[in-house]
GUNULO-316032 format. One record per residue (C-alpha): residue number from 1; x, y, z. Coordinates in steps of 0.05 Angstrom, whole numbers, plus 32768, in hexadecimal, padded with zeros to 4 digits. Layout:
% residues N
<site num="NUM" x="X" y="Y" z="Z"/>
...
//
This chain:
% residues 365
<site num="1" x="8001" y="8005" z="7FFE"/>
<site num="2" x="8014" y="8041" z="7FEB"/>
<site num="3" x="802E" y="8071" z="8023"/>
<site num="4" x="8000" y="80AE" z="802F"/>
<site num="5" x="8024" y="80E7" z="800E"/>
<site num="6" x="8021" y="8128" z="8048"/>
<site num="7" x="800D" y="816C" z="802B"/>
<site num="8" x="804A" y="81A1" z="802B"/>
<site num="9" x="802B" y="81E6" z="8043"/>
<site num="10" x="8065" y="8205" z="8010"/>
<site num="11" x="804E" y="81D9" z="7FD6"/>
<site num="12" x="8011" y="81F8" z="7FE9"/>
<site num="13" x="800F" y="8235" z="7FDE"/>
<site num="14" x="8042" y="8237" z="7FA8"/>
<site num="15" x="8008" y="8206" z="7F85"/>
<site num="16" x="7FC7" y="823A" z="7FA5"/>
<site num="17" x="7FEF" y="827B" z="7F98"/>
<site num="18" x="7FB7" y="82B3" z="7F7A"/>
<site num="19" x="7FE0" y="82BB" z="7F38"/>
<site num="20" x="7FBB" y="8281" z="7F1F"/>
<site num="21" x="7F70" y="8281" z="7F3E"/>
<site num="22" x="7F5D" y="8253" z="7F0F"/>
<site num="23" x="7F92" y="8221" z="7F31"/>
<site num="24" x="7F82" y="8243" z="7F7F"/>
<site num="25" x="7F3B" y="8238" z="7F77"/>
<site num="26" x="7F46" y="81F1" z="7F64"/>
<site num="27" x="7F86" y="81E2" z="7FA5"/>
<site num="28" x="7F55" y="8209" z="7FDA"/>
<site num="29" x="7F14" y="81D9" z="7FBF"/>
<site num="30" x="7F2D" y="8198" z="7FB5"/>
<site num="31" x="7F73" y="8184" z="7FD2"/>
<site num="32" x="7F5E" y="81BA" z="8018"/>
<site num="33" x="7F11" y="81C2" z="8019"/>
<site num="34" x="7EFC" y="81FC" z="801A"/>
<site num="35" x="7EA6" y="81FE" z="8027"/>
<site num="36" x="7E95" y="821C" z="7FF3"/>
<site num="37" x="7E84" y="825D" z="8018"/>
<site num="38" x="7ECA" y="825D" z="8022"/>
<site num="39" x="7ED8" y="82B3" z="800A"/>
<site num="40" x="7F24" y="829E" z="8006"/>
<site num="41" x="7F0D" y="8265" z="7FD5"/>
<site num="42" x="7EC8" y="8296" z="7FB1"/>
<site num="43" x="7EFC" y="82C6" z="7FA5"/>
<site num="44" x="7F30" y="829E" z="7F7D"/>
<site num="45" x="7EEC" y="8288" z="7F52"/>
<site num="46" x="7EE1" y="82CC" z="7F4F"/>
<site num="47" x="7F1A" y="82D6" z="7F2C"/>
<site num="48" x="7F1C" y="8297" z="7EFE"/>
<site num="49" x="7F1B" y="82C1" z="7EBC"/>
<site num="50" x="7F4D" y="82E0" z="7ED3"/>
<site num="51" x="7F92" y="82A3" z="7ED7"/>
<site num="52" x="7FBF" y="82B5" z="7E9C"/>
<site num="53" x="7FA7" y="827D" z="7E6F"/>
<site num="54" x="7F5C" y="827C" z="7E7F"/>
<site num="55" x="7F60" y="82C9" z="7E65"/>
<site num="56" x="7F95" y="82BB" z="7E23"/>
<site num="57" x="7F5E" y="8275" z="7E14"/>
<site num="58" x="7F22" y="82B2" z="7E1A"/>
<site num="59" x="7F37" y="82DD" z="7DF0"/>
<site num="60" x="7F40" y="82BC" z="7DBB"/>
<site num="61" x="7EF7" y="82C5" z="7DB6"/>
<site num="62" x="7ECC" y="82CC" z="7D73"/>
<site num="63" x="7EA1" y="82ED" z="7D98"/>
<site num="64" x="7E65" y="82B8" z="7D78"/>
<site num="65" x="7E74" y="8272" z="7DB1"/>
<site num="66" x="7EB0" y="826A" z="7D7C"/>
<site num="67" x="7EFC" y="8268" z="7D84"/>
<site num="68" x="7F31" y="825A" z="7D3D"/>
<site num="69" x="7F16" y="825F" z="7CF8"/>
<site num="70" x="7ED9" y="824B" z="7CE8"/>
<site num="71" x="7EF5" y="8205" z="7CCB"/>
<site num="72" x="7F0E" y="8203" z="7D1A"/>
<site num="73" x="7EE2" y="81E0" z="7D43"/>
<site num="74" x="7F0B" y="81AC" z="7D4B"/>
<site num="75" x="7F52" y="81C9" z="7D3B"/>
<site num="76" x="7F89" y="81B1" z="7D62"/>
<site num="77" x="7F87" y="81C7" z="7DA6"/>
<site num="78" x="7F6E" y="821A" z="7D90"/>
<site num="79" x="7F25" y="8201" z="7D65"/>
<site num="80" x="7EE2" y="8213" z="7D9B"/>
<site num="81" x="7EDC" y="81C6" z="7DB2"/>
<site num="82" x="7F19" y="81C0" z="7DC6"/>
<site num="83" x="7F1D" y="8207" z="7DEC"/>
<site num="84" x="7EDD" y="81FC" z="7E0E"/>
<site num="85" x="7EF0" y="81B7" z="7E29"/>
<site num="86" x="7F2C" y="81C6" z="7E41"/>
<site num="87" x="7F18" y="8208" z="7E68"/>
<site num="88" x="7EE2" y="81E2" z="7E86"/>
<site num="89" x="7F1F" y="81BC" z="7EA1"/>
<site num="90" x="7F3A" y="81F2" z="7EC2"/>
<site num="91" x="7EFC" y="8203" z="7EE3"/>
<site num="92" x="7EE2" y="824D" z="7EC0"/>
<site num="93" x="7EA2" y="8262" z="7EC7"/>
<site num="94" x="7E67" y="824E" z="7EAA"/>
<site num="95" x="7E4D" y="8292" z="7E9C"/>
<site num="96" x="7E8A" y="82B1" z="7E80"/>
<site num="97" x="7E68" y="82CC" z="7E45"/>
<site num="98" x="7E9F" y="82AF" z="7E0B"/>
<site num="99" x="7E8A" y="8265" z="7E31"/>
<site num="100" x="7E3B" y="826F" z="7E36"/>
<site num="101" x="7E3D" y="8287" z="7DE4"/>
<site num="102" x="7E6B" y="824D" z="7DDF"/>
<site num="103" x="7E34" y="821B" z="7E01"/>
<site num="104" x="7DFA" y="8231" z="7DD3"/>
<site num="105" x="7E2F" y="8231" z="7D96"/>
<site num="106" x="7E36" y="81E0" z="7DAF"/>
<site num="107" x="7DE8" y="81D5" z="7DB3"/>
<site num="108" x="7DD0" y="81F4" z="7D76"/>
<site num="109" x="7E0C" y="81CE" z="7D43"/>
<site num="110" x="7DFC" y="818D" z="7D5C"/>
<site num="111" x="7DF1" y="815A" z="7D1D"/>
<site num="112" x="7DBF" y="8128" z="7D28"/>
<site num="113" x="7DE8" y="80E2" z="7D11"/>
<site num="114" x="7DAA" y="80D0" z="7CEC"/>
<site num="115" x="7DCF" y="8103" z="7CBE"/>
<site num="116" x="7E09" y="80DD" z="7CAF"/>
<site num="117" x="7E19" y="80B0" z="7C76"/>
<site num="118" x="7E49" y="8071" z="7C55"/>
<site num="119" x="7E80" y="805C" z="7C9D"/>
<site num="120" x="7E64" y="808A" z="7CC9"/>
<site num="121" x="7E15" y="808D" z="7CC0"/>
<site num="122" x="7E24" y="802C" z="7CCD"/>
<site num="123" x="7E4D" y="803A" z="7D06"/>
<site num="124" x="7E11" y="805B" z="7D28"/>
<site num="125" x="7DD9" y="8027" z="7D0F"/>
<site num="126" x="7DA9" y="8027" z="7D42"/>
<site num="127" x="7DB7" y="8062" z="7D65"/>
<site num="128" x="7D85" y="809D" z="7D4C"/>
<site num="129" x="7D7E" y="80C8" z="7D8F"/>
<site num="130" x="7DCF" y="80D3" z="7D81"/>
<site num="131" x="7DF3" y="8113" z="7D6F"/>
<site num="132" x="7E39" y="8124" z="7D5B"/>
<site num="133" x="7E6A" y="8170" z="7D4B"/>
<site num="134" x="7E91" y="8173" z="7D11"/>
<site num="135" x="7EAC" y="8121" z="7D0F"/>
<site num="136" x="7E76" y="80EA" z="7D21"/>
<site num="137" x="7EB4" y="80DA" z="7D5A"/>
<site num="138" x="7E9E" y="80CA" z="7D99"/>
<site num="139" x="7EE2" y="80DF" z="7DBF"/>
<site num="140" x="7EC1" y="8128" z="7DA4"/>
<site num="141" x="7E7C" y="811B" z="7DB6"/>
<site num="142" x="7E97" y="810A" z="7DFA"/>
<site num="143" x="7EBF" y="8145" z="7E00"/>
<site num="144" x="7E88" y="816E" z="7DEB"/>
<site num="145" x="7E55" y="8141" z="7E1A"/>
<site num="146" x="7E7D" y="815A" z="7E52"/>
<site num="147" x="7E8A" y="81AA" z="7E41"/>
<site num="148" x="7E37" y="81A7" z="7E41"/>
<site num="149" x="7E35" y="8180" z="7E8E"/>
<site num="150" x="7E6C" y="81A9" z="7EB2"/>
<site num="151" x="7E4D" y="81E8" z="7E96"/>
<site num="152" x="7E07" y="81DD" z="7EB2"/>
<site num="153" x="7DE1" y="81B2" z="7E77"/>
<site num="154" x="7DEA" y="816F" z="7E90"/>
<site num="155" x="7D9F" y="815E" z="7E82"/>
<site num="156" x="7DA0" y="8182" z="7E3B"/>
<site num="157" x="7D8D" y="814E" z="7E0C"/>
<site num="158" x="7DC5" y="8160" z="7DDD"/>
<site num="159" x="7DEB" y="8144" z="7E0E"/>
<site num="160" x="7DCB" y="8107" z="7E2C"/>
<site num="161" x="7DCE" y="80FB" z="7DD8"/>
<site num="162" x="7E15" y="810A" z="7DD2"/>
<site num="163" x="7E18" y="80D2" z="7E0B"/>
<site num="164" x="7DED" y="80A5" z="7DE6"/>
<site num="165" x="7E1F" y="80AA" z="7DAB"/>
<site num="166" x="7E58" y="8094" z="7DE4"/>
<site num="167" x="7E28" y="805E" z="7DFD"/>
<site num="168" x="7E1C" y="8040" z="7DB4"/>
<site num="169" x="7E62" y="8041" z="7D9F"/>
<site num="170" x="7E79" y="8017" z="7DE4"/>
<site num="171" x="7E9B" y="7FD4" z="7DE0"/>
<site num="172" x="7E9C" y="7FC3" z="7E1B"/>
<site num="173" x="7EDD" y="7FA0" z="7E18"/>
<site num="174" x="7F06" y="7FBF" z="7DF1"/>
<site num="175" x="7EF3" y="800C" z="7DEE"/>
<site num="176" x="7ECA" y="8036" z="7DB6"/>
<site num="177" x="7EB9" y="8023" z="7D74"/>
<site num="178" x="7EE5" y="8060" z="7D41"/>
<site num="179" x="7EE8" y="805E" z="7CF1"/>
<site num="180" x="7F25" y="807C" z="7D08"/>
<site num="181" x="7F47" y="8049" z="7D35"/>
<site num="182" x="7F23" y="801A" z="7CFB"/>
<site num="183" x="7F69" y="802F" z="7CD0"/>
<site num="184" x="7F9E" y="8020" z="7D17"/>
<site num="185" x="7FA0" y="7FD4" z="7D21"/>
<site num="186" x="7F7E" y="7FDF" z="7D6A"/>
<site num="187" x="7F3C" y="7FBB" z="7D74"/>
<site num="188" x="7F15" y="7FEA" z="7D7F"/>
<site num="189" x="7F29" y="8039" z="7D9A"/>
<site num="190" x="7F4C" y="8039" z="7DED"/>
<site num="191" x="7F61" y="807B" z="7DEA"/>
<site num="192" x="7F0D" y="80A3" z="7DFE"/>
<site num="193" x="7F04" y="8065" z="7E2F"/>
<site num="194" x="7F1E" y="80A8" z="7E67"/>
<site num="195" x="7EFE" y="80D3" z="7E30"/>
<site num="196" x="7EBF" y="80BD" z="7E3A"/>
<site num="197" x="7EB7" y="80A7" z="7E88"/>
<site num="198" x="7ECE" y="80EB" z="7E88"/>
<site num="199" x="7E8A" y="8102" z="7E6B"/>
<site num="200" x="7E66" y="80D6" z="7E9A"/>
<site num="201" x="7E79" y="80E7" z="7ED2"/>
<site num="202" x="7E6C" y="8139" z="7EBC"/>
<site num="203" x="7E2D" y="812A" z="7ECE"/>
<site num="204" x="7E1B" y="813E" z="7F10"/>
<site num="205" x="7E0D" y="8103" z="7F44"/>
<site num="206" x="7DCA" y="8111" z="7F4E"/>
<site num="207" x="7DB8" y="8110" z="7EF8"/>
<site num="208" x="7DD0" y="80CC" z="7EEA"/>
<site num="209" x="7DAA" y="80A1" z="7EDA"/>
<site num="210" x="7DB7" y="804F" z="7EEA"/>
<site num="211" x="7DD3" y="8044" z="7E9E"/>
<site num="212" x="7E09" y="807B" z="7EAE"/>
<site num="213" x="7E1B" y="805D" z="7EEA"/>
<site num="214" x="7E1E" y="801A" z="7EC4"/>
<site num="215" x="7E47" y="803A" z="7E8F"/>
<site num="216" x="7E79" y="805A" z="7EBC"/>
<site num="217" x="7E76" y="8010" z="7EE0"/>
<site num="218" x="7E87" y="7FFC" z="7E9F"/>
<site num="219" x="7EC2" y="8029" z="7E92"/>
<site num="220" x="7EEC" y="8025" z="7ECC"/>
<site num="221" x="7EEC" y="7FD6" z="7EC4"/>
<site num="222" x="7F05" y="7FDD" z="7E77"/>
<site num="223" x="7F37" y="8015" z="7E98"/>
<site num="224" x="7F4C" y="7FDE" z="7EC8"/>
<site num="225" x="7F4B" y="7F99" z="7E98"/>
<site num="226" x="7F87" y="7FC4" z="7E67"/>
<site num="227" x="7FA8" y="7FDC" z="7EB0"/>
<site num="228" x="7F9A" y="8025" z="7E9B"/>
<site num="229" x="7FCD" y="8023" z="7E65"/>
<site num="230" x="7FE8" y="7FF0" z="7E49"/>
<site num="231" x="7FB0" y="7FEB" z="7E18"/>
<site num="232" x="7FD8" y="7FFA" z="7DD6"/>
<site num="233" x="7FE3" y="7FC4" z="7DA7"/>
<site num="234" x="801E" y="7F87" z="7D9A"/>
<site num="235" x="8035" y="7F99" z="7D5F"/>
<site num="236" x="8010" y="7FDC" z="7D43"/>
<site num="237" x="804D" y="7FFD" z="7D35"/>
<site num="238" x="8060" y="7FC4" z="7D00"/>
<site num="239" x="8020" y="7FC4" z="7CE8"/>
<site num="240" x="802A" y="800E" z="7CDD"/>
<site num="241" x="8066" y="8004" z="7CB9"/>
<site num="242" x="8047" y="7FCC" z="7C8C"/>
<site num="243" x="8002" y="7FF4" z="7C81"/>
<site num="244" x="800C" y="803A" z="7C7C"/>
<site num="245" x="800A" y="8040" z="7C2E"/>
<site num="246" x="7FD1" y="800E" z="7C2B"/>
<site num="247" x="7F81" y="802B" z="7C23"/>
<site num="248" x="7F57" y="802B" z="7C4F"/>
<site num="249" x="7F35" y="7FFC" z="7C37"/>
<site num="250" x="7F75" y="7FC3" z="7C30"/>
<site num="251" x="7F7B" y="7FDC" z="7C75"/>
<site num="252" x="7F3D" y="7FD0" z="7C90"/>
<site num="253" x="7F41" y="7F7F" z="7C67"/>
<site num="254" x="7F82" y="7F72" z="7C8A"/>
<site num="255" x="7F74" y="7F85" z="7CCE"/>
<site num="256" x="7F47" y="7F3C" z="7CE0"/>
<site num="257" x="7F7A" y="7F19" z="7CD7"/>
<site num="258" x="7FB1" y="7F45" z="7D00"/>
<site num="259" x="7F7C" y="7F3F" z="7D34"/>
<site num="260" x="7F6A" y="7EF4" z="7D31"/>
<site num="261" x="7FBE" y="7EE6" z="7D2C"/>
<site num="262" x="7FC1" y="7EF5" z="7D72"/>
<site num="263" x="7FE8" y="7F45" z="7D52"/>
<site num="264" x="7FC9" y="7F6D" z="7D8C"/>
<site num="265" x="7FE3" y="7F44" z="7DC7"/>
<site num="266" x="7FFE" y="7F4B" z="7DF8"/>
<site num="267" x="7FED" y="7F9A" z="7DF9"/>
<site num="268" x="8020" y="7FC2" z="7E08"/>
<site num="269" x="802B" y="7FFC" z="7E33"/>
<site num="270" x="8016" y="8047" z="7E15"/>
<site num="271" x="8053" y="806A" z="7E21"/>
<site num="272" x="8039" y="80A9" z="7E1A"/>
<site num="273" x="7FFE" y="809D" z="7E50"/>
<site num="274" x="8043" y="80AC" z="7E7F"/>
<site num="275" x="8050" y="80F6" z="7E68"/>
<site num="276" x="8026" y="811A" z="7E93"/>
<site num="277" x="8002" y="815D" z="7E77"/>
<site num="278" x="7FCB" y="818E" z="7E7C"/>
<site num="279" x="7F9A" y="819E" z="7E60"/>
<site num="280" x="7F9B" y="8156" z="7E31"/>
<site num="281" x="7F90" y="8145" z="7DE6"/>
<site num="282" x="7F63" y="810B" z="7DD2"/>
<site num="283" x="7F99" y="80DC" z="7DE8"/>
<site num="284" x="7F83" y="80D9" z="7E36"/>
<site num="285" x="7FD3" y="80C7" z="7E6F"/>
<site num="286" x="7FD6" y="80A5" z="7E9C"/>
<site num="287" x="7FC7" y="80D8" z="7EDF"/>
<site num="288" x="7F8C" y="80ED" z="7EB9"/>
<site num="289" x="7F72" y="80A9" z="7EB9"/>
<site num="290" x="7F7B" y="80A0" z="7F0B"/>
<site num="291" x="7F60" y="80DF" z="7F0D"/>
<site num="292" x="7F20" y="80CC" z="7EEF"/>
<site num="293" x="7F13" y="807D" z="7F13"/>
<site num="294" x="7F20" y="80A6" z="7F53"/>
<site num="295" x="7EE7" y="80D3" z="7F46"/>
<site num="296" x="7EBD" y="8095" z="7F2F"/>
<site num="297" x="7ECE" y="8075" z="7F67"/>
<site num="298" x="7EF4" y="8034" z="7F52"/>
<site num="299" x="7F0D" y="7FFE" z="7F87"/>
<site num="300" x="7F55" y="8003" z="7FA4"/>
<site num="301" x="7F7A" y="7FD3" z="7F83"/>
<site num="302" x="7FB4" y="7FB6" z="7F6F"/>
<site num="303" x="7FAD" y="7FD9" z="7F28"/>
<site num="304" x="7F98" y="8017" z="7F43"/>
<site num="305" x="7FD8" y="8017" z="7F73"/>
<site num="306" x="800F" y="800E" z="7F34"/>
<site num="307" x="7FF0" y="8041" z="7F10"/>
<site num="308" x="7FF5" y="8075" z="7F4E"/>
<site num="309" x="8039" y="8053" z="7F65"/>
<site num="310" x="8052" y="8068" z="7F17"/>
<site num="311" x="803A" y="80AB" z="7F20"/>
<site num="312" x="805B" y="80BA" z="7F6F"/>
<site num="313" x="8098" y="8097" z="7F3F"/>
<site num="314" x="8094" y="80D6" z="7F15"/>
<site num="315" x="809B" y="8108" z="7F56"/>
<site num="316" x="80D2" y="8137" z="7F51"/>
<site num="317" x="80FF" y="8140" z="7F95"/>
<site num="318" x="80D1" y="8186" z="7F9A"/>
<site num="319" x="8096" y="8164" z="7FA6"/>
<site num="320" x="807A" y="8171" z="7F63"/>
<site num="321" x="806A" y="8158" z="7F1D"/>
<site num="322" x="808B" y="8168" z="7EE3"/>
<site num="323" x="8064" y="817C" z="7E99"/>
<site num="324" x="8083" y="814C" z="7E6C"/>
<site num="325" x="804E" y="814A" z="7E32"/>
<site num="326" x="8013" y="8185" z="7E1A"/>
<site num="327" x="8000" y="81AE" z="7DF4"/>
<site num="328" x="802E" y="81E9" z="7DFD"/>
<site num="329" x="8031" y="8217" z="7DBE"/>
<site num="330" x="7FF4" y="81F7" z="7D9F"/>
<site num="331" x="7FBB" y="821E" z="7DCC"/>
<site num="332" x="7FA9" y="8260" z="7DD3"/>
<site num="333" x="7FE6" y="8264" z="7E0D"/>
<site num="334" x="8005" y="823A" z="7E33"/>
<site num="335" x="7FF5" y="821B" z="7E73"/>
<site num="336" x="8032" y="8202" z="7E96"/>
<site num="337" x="807A" y="8208" z="7E81"/>
<site num="338" x="8087" y="81BC" z="7E66"/>
<site num="339" x="80C7" y="818C" z="7E7B"/>
<site num="340" x="80C0" y="81C0" z="7EC1"/>
<site num="341" x="8097" y="81B9" z="7F04"/>
<site num="342" x="8057" y="81C0" z="7EEE"/>
<site num="343" x="802A" y="81DD" z="7F24"/>
<site num="344" x="7FDF" y="81CF" z="7EFD"/>
<site num="345" x="7FFF" y="817D" z="7EFF"/>
<site num="346" x="8015" y="8182" z="7F44"/>
<site num="347" x="7FCF" y="8188" z="7F5F"/>
<site num="348" x="7FAB" y="8156" z="7F35"/>
<site num="349" x="7FDE" y="8125" z="7F45"/>
<site num="350" x="7FD4" y="8134" z="7F88"/>
<site num="351" x="7F90" y="8132" z="7F7A"/>
<site num="352" x="7F92" y="80F4" z="7F5E"/>
<site num="353" x="7FA9" y="80D0" z="7FA6"/>
<site num="354" x="7F79" y="80F5" z="7FD4"/>
<site num="355" x="7F47" y="80DD" z="7FA5"/>
<site num="356" x="7F70" y="8095" z="7FC1"/>
<site num="357" x="7F6D" y="80A9" z="8006"/>
<site num="358" x="7FB4" y="80AF" z="7FFD"/>
<site num="359" x="7FB9" y="80F5" z="8008"/>
<site num="360" x="7FCE" y="810F" z="805B"/>
<site num="361" x="7FAD" y="8150" z="806B"/>
<site num="362" x="7FD3" y="8153" z="80B6"/>
<site num="363" x="8007" y="814B" z="8091"/>
<site num="364" x="8026" y="818E" z="8084"/>
<site num="365" x="804D" y="81A5" z="809A"/>
//
């Protein structure tokens, strides 16, 4: 059993620095458990729009609920979909005009899956109540459902329809059916699993249906099945080398034979998931997975302990964790410095331990 991590007072002061009110509010509420009516917490929340990253990102708003050019809804990572997701991750208030307009834009631009033709339409066969945005991919539907729920629209029919799209594509043994992943050696898309779990966890507990709760349990089970991040197909590198010049049709014809020959097993670690960053892309990392499992109330077991041990081994002597991945240079602003100790990653890491009862708040010194 991992020993509890003691919260160092100097480290907490650093994380709760008023220069980043968004992070300060998270630290006070999540790590120190300040009550909602605490004056310091209220003051920090009021100043969240002044946080450097949030301020710079809000300044990129076009004024109509969008960011980027008219073709940039999914542009990585300055487009509308990514901006709204990342703003929701940092705790930006829902009542800010750009966010209100952004939510209105999402609600007005969702498309019924019944409009889809070809392979996209076939993959949604039987899902008459689903919706999608720009591209009929489940990670995008999950992200937009999370955004809508976080900004007060968990019960909206569009949100529920986006979640219906996710459930329709779920394979409880492998992940999510996806036309993008069809071209890889992965049987289904596992990268989307944490994203969909995030979307269902964004629904307030009192608003979740029995079907929502079952989906959360099934997603947790699947993540544990692959030991949190050990899901990459064994021979995927060889597959990519041999098929990159093939047509899509040829790859689709070859894939079943490779899988039946056992070319996916045993699964490999997804090394990139050990490079921590925030905010994240369409891919996850081990830290995000541990945070989601804790939020979902997953049972602490050897799998989770091994994951937390890996996380703990990444901690520096200064008590902080570095940002070793990230989207710096691709967003409207950089959050922390890649390769340097990151206040945001450190807050998230400490929260992961706290969610499993492994943070000693009495150990302040």
